[in-house]
Residue frames relative to the residue before (quaternion, step in Angstrom):
aa qw qx qy qz dx dy dz
M 1.0000 0.0000 0.0000 0.0000 0.00 0.00 0.00
E 0.6461 0.5277 -0.3061 0.4588 3.52 1.00 -0.91
N 0.6480 0.5232 -0.3096 0.4589 3.59 1.04 -0.85
I 0.6310 0.5315 -0.3240 0.4630 3.56 1.05 -0.85
K 0.6409 0.5332 -0.3121 0.4555 3.56 1.03 -0.88
K 0.6518 0.5200 -0.3093 0.4572 3.57 1.01 -0.90
V 0.6459 0.5154 -0.3159 0.4662 3.54 1.01 -0.91
H 0.6407 0.5297 -0.3163 0.4571 3.58 0.99 -0.85
N 0.6591 0.5058 -0.3017 0.4677 3.57 0.99 -0.91
L 0.6437 0.5233 -0.3182 0.4589 3.54 1.07 -0.84
Q 0.6484 0.5178 -0.3113 0.4632 3.56 1.00 -0.87
T 0.6369 0.5268 -0.3168 0.4653 3.55 1.04 -0.85
F 0.6519 0.5216 -0.3035 0.4592 3.57 1.01 -0.89
L 0.6710 0.4986 -0.2923 0.4646 3.55 0.93 -0.98
L 0.6271 0.5322 -0.3249 0.4668 3.55 1.06 -0.82
F 0.6384 0.5271 -0.3138 0.4649 3.56 1.02 -0.88
C 0.6578 0.5107 -0.3049 0.4621 3.57 0.97 -0.95
N 0.6470 0.5335 -0.3085 0.4491 3.53 1.02 -0.91
I 0.6526 0.5045 -0.3021 0.4778 3.57 0.99 -0.90
T 0.6552 0.5211 -0.3056 0.4536 3.55 0.95 -0.94
N 0.6715 0.4966 -0.2941 0.4647 3.55 0.95 -0.94
N 0.6362 0.5267 -0.3235 0.4618 3.53 1.04 -0.79
E 0.6393 0.5202 -0.3255 0.4635 3.56 1.02 -0.79
C 0.6442 0.5112 -0.3198 0.4705 3.55 1.02 -0.83
T 0.6553 0.5149 -0.3096 0.4579 3.55 0.95 -0.91
M 0.6534 0.5079 -0.3097 0.4682 3.57 0.93 -0.88
S 0.6329 0.5388 -0.3277 0.4490 3.52 1.04 -0.85
E 0.6615 0.5026 -0.3004 0.4686 3.56 0.98 -0.94
E 0.6584 0.5107 -0.3104 0.4575 3.57 0.94 -0.90
K 0.6484 0.5257 -0.3136 0.4526 3.54 0.99 -0.84
L 0.6587 0.5262 -0.3004 0.4461 3.54 1.03 -0.86
Y 0.8143 0.3003 -0.1184 0.4825 3.56 0.88 -0.99
Q 0.4547 0.6969 -0.4564 0.3150 3.59 1.19 0.02
I 0.2767 -0.7570 0.5738 0.1452 3.56 -0.96 0.95
K 0.3564 -0.7156 0.5584 0.2217 3.56 -0.80 1.00
E 0.4476 -0.7167 0.4727 0.2504 3.55 -0.93 0.92
L 0.3956 -0.6990 0.5499 0.2291 3.54 -0.92 1.00
P 0.3778 -0.7446 0.4958 0.2386 3.62 -0.61 1.04
D 0.5213 -0.5974 0.4971 0.3524 3.55 -1.26 0.41
L 0.2232 -0.8294 0.5040 0.0906 3.56 -0.15 1.33
K 0.1660 -0.8260 0.5174 0.1497 3.58 1.21 -0.55
V 0.3553 0.7182 -0.4994 0.3294 3.52 0.87 1.08
N 0.4419 -0.6834 0.5183 0.2626 3.56 -0.82 1.01
W 0.5815 -0.6180 0.3941 0.3532 3.58 -1.00 0.80
T 0.6254 0.5399 -0.3418 0.4478 3.61 1.15 -0.50
E 0.7224 0.3579 -0.2195 0.5494 3.58 1.30 -0.24
S 0.1093 0.8610 -0.4890 0.0875 3.53 1.11 0.77
C 0.5723 0.6207 -0.3739 0.3839 3.57 1.13 -0.63
K 0.5740 0.5934 -0.3776 0.4193 3.58 1.23 -0.41
C 0.6197 0.5377 -0.3342 0.4639 3.58 1.30 -0.24
L 0.4469 0.7337 -0.4322 0.2740 3.58 1.25 -0.24
N 0.7132 0.4603 -0.2540 0.4637 3.57 1.07 -0.70
E 0.5308 0.6002 -0.4270 0.4192 3.60 1.26 0.10
P 0.3724 -0.7804 0.4554 0.2118 3.63 -0.30 1.24
L 0.6381 0.5536 -0.3399 0.4134 3.61 1.04 -0.68
L 0.6846 0.4605 -0.2791 0.4912 3.59 1.25 -0.29
E 0.3111 0.7915 -0.4824 0.2100 3.60 1.26 0.16
Y 0.7138 0.4332 -0.2635 0.4832 3.60 0.79 -0.98
V 0.5982 0.5617 -0.3549 0.4480 3.59 1.09 -0.68
W 0.6388 0.5263 -0.3191 0.4617 3.59 0.95 -0.88
E 0.6454 0.5546 -0.3219 0.4151 3.56 0.89 -0.97
V 0.7288 0.4118 -0.2311 0.4958 3.58 0.88 -0.93
A 0.6397 0.5472 -0.3282 0.4286 3.60 0.97 -0.84
N 0.6752 0.4969 -0.3039 0.4526 3.60 0.92 -0.83
Q 0.6464 0.5016 -0.3142 0.4815 3.57 1.22 -0.44
F 0.8124 0.3006 -0.1213 0.4847 3.58 0.81 -1.03
L 0.7971 0.1902 -0.1044 0.5636 3.61 1.13 -0.52
P 0.1381 0.8201 -0.5476 0.0927 3.64 0.74 0.92
D 0.3720 -0.6452 0.5977 0.2969 3.51 -1.30 0.34
Y 0.2787 -0.7646 0.5561 0.1686 3.59 -1.22 0.33
E 0.1600 -0.7773 0.6050 0.0640 3.52 -1.11 0.77
E 0.3853 -0.7319 0.5160 0.2227 3.56 -0.91 0.94
T 0.0263 -0.7846 0.6191 -0.0209 3.56 -0.89 1.02
D 0.7183 -0.4229 0.3224 0.4487 3.57 -1.31 -0.04
T 0.7209 0.4161 -0.2332 0.5028 3.56 1.16 -0.59
G 0.7124 -0.4087 0.2563 0.5097 3.59 1.27 0.13
M 0.6976 -0.4497 0.3484 0.4356 3.54 -1.32 -0.22
I 0.0572 -0.7920 0.6076 0.0179 3.58 -0.93 0.92
P 0.4988 -0.6574 0.4658 0.3195 3.63 -1.04 0.71
V 0.0626 -0.7722 0.6320 0.0178 3.57 -1.07 0.84
E 0.7693 -0.3579 0.2355 0.4740 3.58 -1.31 0.02
S 0.5125 -0.6809 0.4537 0.2604 3.52 -1.03 0.93
F 0.4693 -0.6367 0.5340 0.2987 3.54 -1.29 0.53
A 0.5324 0.7213 -0.3648 0.2513 3.54 1.20 -0.70
P 0.6390 0.5357 -0.3676 0.4117 3.69 0.83 -0.74
A 0.6590 0.4918 -0.3139 0.4747 3.60 0.98 -0.77
I 0.6275 0.5245 -0.3330 0.4693 3.58 1.02 -0.80
F 0.6569 0.5084 -0.3022 0.4677 3.57 0.95 -0.92
A 0.6555 0.5230 -0.3180 0.4423 3.60 0.87 -0.94
N 0.6671 0.4868 -0.2987 0.4783 3.59 1.01 -0.79
R 0.6461 0.5076 -0.3210 0.4710 3.58 0.98 -0.78
Y 0.6311 0.5179 -0.3326 0.4722 3.58 1.05 -0.72
A 0.6677 0.5084 -0.3023 0.4520 3.60 0.90 -0.90
E 0.7266 0.4493 -0.2349 0.4637 3.60 1.09 -0.71
R 0.4390 0.7686 -0.4201 0.2002 3.56 1.26 -0.36
N 0.7862 0.2899 -0.1520 0.5242 3.61 1.05 -0.71
L 0.4924 0.6664 -0.4266 0.3626 3.59 1.25 0.24
S 0.4936 -0.6150 0.5169 0.3330 3.54 -1.20 0.51
V 0.6825 -0.4633 0.3522 0.4422 3.59 -1.27 0.23
E 0.6572 0.5201 -0.3080 0.4502 3.55 0.97 -0.89
E 0.6610 0.5034 -0.3003 0.4685 3.58 1.00 -0.84
K 0.6364 0.5147 -0.3262 0.4729 3.58 1.03 -0.78
Y 0.6333 0.5412 -0.3181 0.4527 3.55 1.04 -0.83
E 0.6677 0.4933 -0.2954 0.4729 3.59 0.91 -0.92
R 0.6340 0.5280 -0.3217 0.4646 3.56 1.06 -0.78
S 0.6768 0.4848 -0.2956 0.4687 3.60 0.91 -0.89
K 0.6174 0.5277 -0.3445 0.4708 3.60 1.11 -0.64
E 0.6416 0.5260 -0.3140 0.4616 3.56 1.02 -0.85
M 0.7167 0.4287 -0.2361 0.4968 3.57 1.03 -0.84
K 0.3656 -0.7600 0.4554 0.2851 3.58 1.36 -0.18
T 0.4195 0.6981 -0.4682 0.3427 3.56 1.04 0.87
F 0.7633 0.1935 -0.1435 0.5995 3.58 1.30 -0.10
K 0.1914 -0.8278 0.5236 0.0625 3.57 -0.74 1.09
G 0.5717 0.6309 -0.3684 0.3733 3.58 1.25 -0.18
T 0.6635 -0.4848 0.3899 0.4156 3.52 -1.36 -0.22
L 0.6771 -0.4692 0.3689 0.4306 3.56 -1.31 0.18
E 0.6397 0.5284 -0.3278 0.4519 3.60 0.98 -0.80
E 0.6452 0.4991 -0.3127 0.4866 3.58 1.04 -0.76
Y 0.6300 0.5423 -0.3237 0.4520 3.56 1.04 -0.81
K 0.6611 0.5290 -0.3026 0.4377 3.57 0.99 -0.85
K 0.6381 0.5474 -0.3254 0.4327 3.60 1.17 -0.51
R 0.5220 0.6498 -0.4117 0.3686 3.58 1.24 -0.28
E 0.4471 -0.6414 0.5416 0.3088 3.55 -1.14 0.66
Y 0.0484 0.8150 -0.5727 0.0737 3.55 -0.79 0.97
R 0.1188 -0.7660 0.6296 0.0521 3.55 -0.86 1.03
K 0.3852 -0.7515 0.4944 0.2062 3.55 -0.56 1.18
L 0.4852 -0.6275 0.5202 0.3168 3.58 -1.10 0.72
D 0.2545 -0.7964 0.5398 0.0974 3.56 -0.75 1.11
D 0.0419 0.7946 -0.6041 0.0435 3.59 -0.66 1.11
S 0.2667 0.8266 -0.4606 0.1830 3.56 1.26 0.52
F 0.6686 0.5045 -0.2998 0.4567 3.60 1.22 -0.32
K 0.2980 0.7934 -0.4886 0.2073 3.61 1.22 0.32
E 0.6773 0.4819 -0.2974 0.4697 3.59 0.88 -0.92
K 0.6167 0.5471 -0.3282 0.4611 3.55 1.07 -0.77
F 0.6359 0.5263 -0.2997 0.4783 3.56 1.10 -0.79
L 0.7278 0.4617 -0.2459 0.4435 3.56 0.82 -1.03
T 0.7414 0.4245 -0.2304 0.4659 3.60 1.01 -0.73
N 0.5259 0.6043 -0.4283 0.4182 3.60 1.24 0.03
E 0.2848 -0.8147 0.4822 0.1506 3.56 -0.01 1.33
D 0.6400 0.5305 -0.3313 0.4464 3.58 0.97 -0.84
L 0.6643 0.4999 -0.2929 0.4723 3.56 0.97 -0.89
Q 0.6751 0.4988 -0.2946 0.4567 3.58 0.89 -0.92
N 0.6209 0.5367 -0.3374 0.4611 3.58 1.08 -0.67
T 0.6558 0.4992 -0.3066 0.4761 3.57 1.02 -0.81
I 0.6130 0.5364 -0.3403 0.4698 3.60 1.02 -0.77
E 0.6614 0.4968 -0.2980 0.4763 3.56 1.00 -0.86
A 0.6444 0.5343 -0.3197 0.4439 3.58 0.99 -0.85
Y 0.7035 0.4336 -0.2585 0.5002 3.59 1.07 -0.69
K 0.4074 -0.7529 0.4299 0.2870 3.55 1.39 0.16
L 0.3408 0.7362 -0.4987 0.3052 3.53 1.01 0.92
D 0.4667 -0.6398 0.5319 0.2999 3.54 -1.15 0.67
V 0.4318 -0.7475 0.4372 0.2521 3.59 -0.51 1.18
S 0.6396 0.5183 -0.3347 0.4585 3.62 1.04 -0.66
K 0.6662 0.4894 -0.2996 0.4764 3.59 0.88 -0.93
F 0.6627 0.5074 -0.3052 0.4585 3.55 1.03 -0.82
W 0.6017 0.5573 -0.3521 0.4510 3.58 1.07 -0.69
Y 0.6888 0.4638 -0.2877 0.4772 3.59 0.91 -0.87
L 0.5926 0.5349 -0.3665 0.4779 3.59 1.13 -0.52
L 0.6465 0.5152 -0.3183 0.4640 3.60 0.93 -0.89
L 0.6476 0.5166 -0.3072 0.4683 3.58 0.95 -0.88
F 0.6651 0.5178 -0.2965 0.4491 3.57 0.93 -0.95
V 0.6787 0.4871 -0.2981 0.4618 3.59 0.81 -0.98
Y 0.6598 0.5028 -0.3048 0.4679 3.57 0.92 -0.91
D 0.6635 0.5095 -0.3051 0.4552 3.60 0.92 -0.92
F 0.6495 0.5137 -0.3140 0.4644 3.57 1.00 -0.81
I 0.6809 0.4889 -0.3003 0.4551 3.59 0.88 -0.90
E 0.6279 0.5024 -0.3345 0.4914 3.57 1.08 -0.65
D 0.6127 0.5666 -0.3340 0.4382 3.56 1.14 -0.65
I 0.7409 0.3744 -0.2194 0.5126 3.57 0.97 -0.81
G 0.7622 0.4323 -0.1935 0.4413 3.56 1.17 -0.50
T 0.7359 0.3600 -0.2238 0.5279 3.59 1.24 -0.11
N 0.8376 -0.1338 0.0360 0.5284 3.58 -0.56 1.24
A 0.2961 0.7673 -0.5075 0.2568 3.56 0.90 0.96
P 0.5875 -0.5598 0.4347 0.3906 3.63 -1.16 0.48
I 0.4551 -0.6887 0.4990 0.2637 3.55 -1.13 0.64
M 0.3297 -0.7116 0.5838 0.2100 3.53 -1.12 0.76
G 0.0963 -0.8005 0.5904 0.0365 3.55 -0.67 1.10
K 0.7124 -0.3968 0.3231 0.4803 3.54 -1.21 -0.47
S 0.4978 -0.6117 0.5087 0.3453 3.56 -1.19 0.49
V 0.6727 -0.4974 0.3493 0.4220 3.58 -1.24 0.34
L 0.6519 0.5103 -0.3252 0.4570 3.61 1.03 -0.68
E 0.6303 0.5162 -0.3360 0.4727 3.59 1.05 -0.72
D 0.6522 0.5049 -0.3102 0.4728 3.57 1.00 -0.84
F 0.6430 0.5230 -0.3188 0.4597 3.57 1.01 -0.82
A 0.6413 0.5237 -0.3237 0.4579 3.60 0.98 -0.84
T 0.6447 0.5096 -0.3127 0.4763 3.60 1.03 -0.81
F 0.6416 0.5248 -0.3100 0.4656 3.55 1.00 -0.91
L 0.6681 0.5139 -0.2995 0.4471 3.59 0.90 -0.95
T 0.6360 0.5329 -0.3207 0.4568 3.59 1.00 -0.83
N 0.6989 0.4571 -0.2670 0.4809 3.57 0.93 -0.92
L 0.6140 0.5606 -0.3464 0.4345 3.58 1.09 -0.69
C 0.6105 0.5784 -0.3457 0.4162 3.60 1.04 -0.77
D 0.7632 0.3572 -0.1808 0.5072 3.59 1.06 -0.77
A 0.4498 0.7280 -0.4314 0.2855 3.58 1.31 -0.01
S 0.1896 -0.7679 0.6021 0.1092 3.56 -1.08 0.81
S 0.7711 0.1141 -0.1048 0.6175 3.55 1.35 -0.04
I 0.1937 -0.7612 0.6074 0.1191 3.59 -1.26 0.43
T 0.0929 -0.7884 0.6078 0.0198 3.54 -0.92 1.00
L 0.1267 -0.7726 0.6182 0.0697 3.57 -0.98 0.91
K 0.1301 -0.7993 0.5845 0.0508 3.56 -1.05 0.81
Q 0.1698 -0.7196 0.6602 0.1325 3.52 -1.29 0.55
G 0.7840 -0.0471 -0.0265 0.6184 3.54 -0.19 1.31
N 0.7631 -0.2945 0.2445 0.5207 3.58 -0.71 -1.07
R 0.6136 0.5754 -0.3296 0.4287 3.58 1.31 -0.03
K 0.4187 -0.6864 0.5352 0.2589 3.57 -0.91 0.94
S 0.1459 -0.8260 0.5417 0.0547 3.59 -0.65 1.11
Y 0.8084 0.0319 -0.0068 0.5877 3.59 1.17 -0.45
Y 0.0364 0.7814 -0.6218 0.0383 3.55 -1.10 0.73
T 0.0970 0.7982 -0.5916 0.0594 3.60 -0.96 0.80
E 0.1695 -0.7530 0.6270 0.1060 3.52 -1.27 0.64
R 0.3713 0.7465 -0.4832 0.2672 3.62 1.26 0.15
E 0.4191 -0.7415 0.4722 0.2271 3.56 -0.59 1.16
D 0.6716 0.5065 -0.3140 0.4403 3.58 0.92 -0.89
L 0.6460 0.5100 -0.3169 0.4714 3.60 1.05 -0.75
I 0.6525 0.5049 -0.3075 0.4740 3.58 0.95 -0.91
N 0.6343 0.5368 -0.3269 0.4501 3.58 1.06 -0.79
I 0.6264 0.5276 -0.3312 0.4685 3.62 1.04 -0.78
I 0.6558 0.5091 -0.3052 0.4665 3.60 0.93 -0.90
Q 0.6458 0.5227 -0.3172 0.4572 3.59 0.98 -0.86
I 0.6630 0.5026 -0.3010 0.4661 3.59 0.94 -0.92
A 0.6556 0.5246 -0.3095 0.4464 3.59 0.94 -0.90
V 0.6798 0.4779 -0.2915 0.4738 3.60 0.88 -0.94
H 0.6310 0.5270 -0.3293 0.4644 3.60 1.03 -0.79
H 0.6237 0.5454 -0.3359 0.4480 3.57 1.02 -0.83
F 0.6615 0.4950 -0.3048 0.4738 3.59 0.91 -0.91
S 0.6493 0.5286 -0.3139 0.4477 3.57 1.01 -0.86
E 0.6791 0.4811 -0.2853 0.4753 3.58 0.95 -0.91
T 0.6209 0.5405 -0.3349 0.4585 3.57 1.06 -0.76
Y 0.6390 0.5246 -0.3150 0.4661 3.56 0.96 -0.90
G 0.6676 0.5221 -0.2972 0.4398 3.58 0.91 -0.96
K 0.6598 0.5141 -0.3033 0.4566 3.57 0.99 -0.88
I 0.6651 0.5059 -0.3081 0.4547 3.58 1.01 -0.80
V 0.7337 0.4385 -0.2589 0.4499 3.61 0.69 -1.06
N 0.7207 0.4067 -0.2535 0.5009 3.59 1.13 -0.52
G 0.4768 0.6846 -0.4263 0.3498 3.57 1.29 0.12
E 0.6070 -0.5930 0.4127 0.3310 3.55 -1.33 0.05
Q 0.4391 0.6993 -0.4610 0.3250 3.62 1.25 0.02
D 0.5475 -0.5842 0.4618 0.3818 3.56 -1.23 0.35
R 0.7294 -0.4705 0.2894 0.4036 3.55 -1.33 0.40
E 0.6580 0.5277 -0.3147 0.4353 3.59 0.91 -0.92
T 0.6501 0.5144 -0.3102 0.4653 3.59 1.02 -0.83
K 0.6371 0.5315 -0.3219 0.4561 3.57 0.99 -0.82
I 0.6558 0.5145 -0.3045 0.4610 3.56 0.94 -0.94
K 0.6416 0.5277 -0.3160 0.4582 3.58 0.98 -0.88
Q 0.6694 0.5031 -0.2978 0.4584 3.60 0.91 -0.93
L 0.6564 0.5102 -0.3103 0.4610 3.59 0.96 -0.83
K 0.6397 0.5208 -0.3197 0.4662 3.57 1.02 -0.80
E 0.6565 0.5262 -0.3056 0.4458 3.59 0.96 -0.88
L 0.7087 0.4405 -0.2454 0.4935 3.58 1.13 -0.69
G 0.5250 -0.6500 0.4057 0.3705 3.59 1.26 0.02
L 0.5387 0.6247 -0.3993 0.4001 3.58 1.22 0.41
K 0.1599 0.8336 -0.5115 0.1338 3.57 1.14 0.71
G 0.6364 0.5638 -0.3242 0.4147 3.58 1.05 -0.78
F 0.6779 0.4822 -0.2869 0.4751 3.57 1.26 -0.38
I 0.4659 0.7184 -0.4303 0.2859 3.58 1.27 -0.24
D 0.8104 0.1649 -0.0546 0.5596 3.53 0.69 -1.13
N 0.1438 -0.7887 0.5947 0.0602 3.55 -0.19 1.27
S 0.1354 0.8606 -0.4772 0.1152 3.54 0.89 1.03
L 0.6487 -0.5127 0.4016 0.3937 3.49 -1.36 0.27
L 0.5511 0.6276 -0.3956 0.3820 3.56 1.16 -0.55
S 0.6557 0.5186 -0.3135 0.4504 3.58 1.05 -0.74
Q 0.6667 0.4974 -0.2973 0.4688 3.59 1.24 -0.31
M 0.6130 0.6024 -0.3411 0.3808 3.57 1.22 -0.41
N 0.1465 -0.7659 0.6234 0.0578 3.51 -0.91 1.04
F 0.1638 -0.8353 0.5215 0.0591 3.58 -0.23 1.31
K 0.5757 0.5962 -0.3815 0.4093 3.60 1.25 -0.22
D 0.7524 0.3047 -0.1746 0.5573 3.57 0.91 -0.93
K 0.1469 -0.7952 0.5855 0.0570 3.58 -0.96 0.88
F 0.0793 -0.7889 0.6062 0.0627 3.55 -1.21 0.43
S 0.2574 -0.7405 0.5949 0.1773 3.56 -1.30 0.29
L 0.4819 -0.6699 0.4857 0.2882 3.56 -0.98 0.86
D 0.5238 -0.5884 0.5126 0.3415 3.53 -1.16 0.63
I 0.6188 -0.5900 0.3731 0.3602 3.58 -1.05 0.77
S 0.6174 0.5547 -0.3501 0.4342 3.60 1.07 -0.65
Y 0.6365 0.5079 -0.3233 0.4821 3.60 1.12 -0.66
K 0.6119 0.5379 -0.3466 0.4648 3.58 1.08 -0.69
K 0.6418 0.5142 -0.3162 0.4730 3.59 0.98 -0.85
W 0.6284 0.5547 -0.3224 0.4399 3.55 1.01 -0.88
K 0.7088 0.4407 -0.2670 0.4818 3.61 0.75 -1.02
F 0.6082 0.5603 -0.3326 0.4534 3.58 1.04 -0.83
T 0.6780 0.4863 -0.2780 0.4760 3.58 0.90 -0.99
D 0.6227 0.5594 -0.3290 0.4372 3.56 0.97 -0.89
M 0.7014 0.4764 -0.2663 0.4586 3.57 0.88 -0.97
F 0.7114 0.4486 -0.2711 0.4682 3.60 0.93 -0.82
L 0.6163 0.5253 -0.3623 0.4615 3.61 1.05 -0.60
F 0.5892 0.5473 -0.3652 0.4689 3.58 1.11 -0.64
F 0.6781 0.5129 -0.2940 0.4367 3.58 0.90 -0.93
I 0.7991 0.3270 -0.1662 0.4763 3.61 0.87 -0.87
E 0.4383 0.7465 -0.4413 0.2364 3.61 1.22 -0.23
K 0.7592 0.3604 -0.2044 0.5019 3.62 0.99 -0.76
R 0.5860 0.5715 -0.3702 0.4392 3.56 1.30 0.03
K 0.2013 -0.7820 0.5812 0.1013 3.55 -1.11 0.71
A 0.4037 -0.7070 0.5310 0.2352 3.53 -1.04 0.82
A 0.2287 -0.7598 0.5960 0.1231 3.55 -1.19 0.66
I 0.5749 -0.5636 0.4561 0.3793 3.55 -1.27 0.31
I 0.3245 -0.7380 0.5601 0.1905 3.56 -0.90 0.95
P 0.4138 -0.7278 0.4835 0.2556 3.64 -0.55 1.10
N 0.8635 0.1320 -0.1185 0.4721 3.55 -1.18 0.79
K 0.4323 0.6719 -0.4854 0.3550 3.58 1.15 0.53
K 0.2752 -0.8128 0.4975 0.1269 3.58 -0.53 1.20
V 0.6858 0.4291 -0.2909 0.5107 3.60 1.22 -0.16
K 0.5640 -0.5927 0.4502 0.3578 3.55 -1.23 0.50
V 0.1668 -0.7905 0.5854 0.0677 3.58 -0.86 0.99
S 0.3585 -0.7462 0.5239 0.2003 3.56 -0.71 1.10
K 0.1533 -0.7791 0.6034 0.0735 3.55 -1.00 0.93
D 0.4208 0.7223 -0.4447 0.3217 3.54 1.36 0.04
K 0.4148 -0.7509 0.4610 0.2271 3.58 -0.58 1.16
M 0.6480 0.5064 -0.3223 0.4688 3.57 1.02 -0.76
M 0.6392 0.5060 -0.3218 0.4816 3.57 1.08 -0.72
F 0.5781 0.5831 -0.3502 0.4506 3.56 1.13 -0.73
V 0.6987 0.4514 -0.2611 0.4897 3.59 0.83 -1.03
S 0.6124 0.5682 -0.3405 0.4314 3.56 1.03 -0.81
R 0.6758 0.4816 -0.2895 0.4770 3.59 0.98 -0.83
L 0.6102 0.5251 -0.3485 0.4801 3.57 1.16 -0.53
I 0.6130 0.5402 -0.3358 0.4687 3.58 1.08 -0.74
Y 0.6333 0.5103 -0.3131 0.4904 3.57 1.05 -0.82
T 0.6486 0.5574 -0.3160 0.4109 3.57 0.94 -0.92
V 0.7398 0.4003 -0.2359 0.4866 3.60 0.87 -0.90
G 0.5657 -0.6544 0.3549 0.3546 3.58 1.28 -0.07
Y 0.4210 0.7073 -0.4718 0.3161 3.59 1.18 0.40
D 0.7770 0.0163 -0.0544 0.6269 3.58 1.30 -0.14
G 0.6108 -0.6087 0.3948 0.3169 3.54 -1.34 0.27
K 0.8161 -0.2968 0.2015 0.4531 3.55 -1.37 -0.27
R 0.5466 0.6310 -0.4024 0.3757 3.59 1.14 -0.52
Y 0.6545 0.5066 -0.3112 0.4671 3.59 1.14 -0.59
N 0.6530 0.5128 -0.3092 0.4637 3.58 1.27 -0.27
E 0.6508 0.5191 -0.3071 0.4612 3.58 1.25 -0.38
E 0.4013 -0.7390 0.4905 0.2283 3.57 -0.79 1.05
Y 0.7834 0.1433 -0.0717 0.6005 3.58 1.16 -0.63
D 0.4414 -0.6751 0.5136 0.2925 3.57 -1.13 0.60
S 0.7575 -0.4047 0.2661 0.4377 3.59 -1.31 0.01
E 0.7005 0.4413 -0.2579 0.4981 3.58 1.24 -0.44
G 0.5868 -0.6219 0.3471 0.3854 3.56 1.29 0.19
N 0.4769 0.6672 -0.4433 0.3619 3.58 1.25 0.27
K 0.5578 -0.6231 0.4430 0.3230 3.56 -1.07 0.81
N 0.4588 -0.6742 0.5102 0.2734 3.56 -1.01 0.86
R 0.0540 0.8101 -0.5784 0.0799 3.58 -0.54 1.21
M 0.2616 0.8077 -0.4974 0.1783 3.58 1.20 0.45
L 0.6768 0.4849 -0.3005 0.4653 3.57 0.92 -0.86
S 0.6353 0.5248 -0.3260 0.4634 3.59 0.99 -0.82
N 0.6576 0.5079 -0.3031 0.4666 3.57 0.99 -0.86
L 0.6257 0.5345 -0.3360 0.4581 3.58 1.06 -0.75
L 0.6875 0.4838 -0.2859 0.4600 3.58 0.86 -0.95
R 0.5974 0.5774 -0.3585 0.4256 3.57 1.10 -0.66
R 0.6020 0.5759 -0.3520 0.4267 3.59 1.11 -0.64
Y 0.7663 0.3714 -0.1763 0.4937 3.57 1.12 -0.71
K 0.3520 0.7880 -0.4630 0.2019 3.61 1.23 0.11
N 0.7423 0.3639 -0.2181 0.5187 3.60 1.12 -0.55
E 0.6075 0.5562 -0.3502 0.4460 3.59 1.29 0.19
K 0.3501 -0.6781 0.5933 0.2560 3.52 -1.31 0.38
F 0.5238 -0.6267 0.4656 0.3407 3.55 -1.02 0.78
P 0.5187 -0.6651 0.4292 0.3231 3.62 -0.84 0.92
L 0.5229 -0.6255 0.4810 0.3226 3.56 -1.14 0.70
V 0.0336 0.8212 -0.5629 0.0877 3.58 -0.58 1.17
I 0.3484 -0.7376 0.5499 0.1794 3.55 -1.26 0.54
A 0.2778 -0.7375 0.5922 0.1683 3.56 -1.03 0.86
N 0.4242 -0.7325 0.4778 0.2350 3.59 -0.63 1.15
N 0.7874 0.3359 -0.1607 0.4912 3.57 0.68 -1.12
Y 0.7309 0.4320 -0.2443 0.4684 3.58 1.02 -0.77
M 0.3533 -0.8132 0.4274 0.1766 3.56 1.38 0.18
V 0.5742 0.5402 -0.4215 0.4482 3.57 0.86 0.97
V 0.3205 -0.6683 0.6213 0.2543 3.51 -1.37 0.22
S 0.1270 -0.8265 0.5476 0.0284 3.56 -0.65 1.13
């Protein structure tokens, strides 16, 4: 009888432990579970339809600051809601689809009218979410997210969005060159001092002259066009009249000094990793600058509230640096200031002009 009682007590104890462990496990899962972003199937031109999706709340906040769209009004161009959240939502929905599945999806959304073979020829960089487990299992990072009272699911999609955008501008992106007006100004400056003119067809020299009178005629003609352009664009006529006058004079190429004329899609470049960290930090510091961390009740471990350390751990999470960026103190007990030191190097620099392939902006 005594043995039966002991076995019963043991079973009761084990059952209690099992229930307790299950409660702890459920608690952990509940804390770190990421809610799935639904496939909204919203065209990027209708991004405002994503405004009611709660999981994109943090994405909207950052996108409207760093990737706004612009609308022309009577008083000039004004920033409006960004296209980026819809682009991100579609890229997220497509991340695990085959080419054929992506093609069918784009046909359904009426965003692509070509054939499957034409679709396959498009350059496509898949959205990378391979660091999800690293994000969820980083206890120090998760504690800080909790201290700042951030929704872990919304924050996960913000992290994905920022990382995807930076990879978009920093990996095999088109090069930003000079605008047509900048190139023309350089040409005009050199033409003024020219003592000879050489013309080429391909790699072959087709014409060469040192005649001063001929070079002088060319200089006068180009100057005349330059002065004419200046008088028109700086005149008091309305925009439509100016455009008409420029077209009539054959100066159509000078009408729209747009960014498109600066984009070189043949040559590609990738940002140095330090520049990626810089832009990444800039975007996340904007997001957390007005937020304050609170003490987490009954937390037995020290929770970092340092904003720079917060961003540093996110940089480690996406793989822009190693474990050293995840440690708040080094082996000698010194505060981790690697990210601060990196940013200090660029305090007097402007971020290079870059193009986002998928997000269709110049940043």
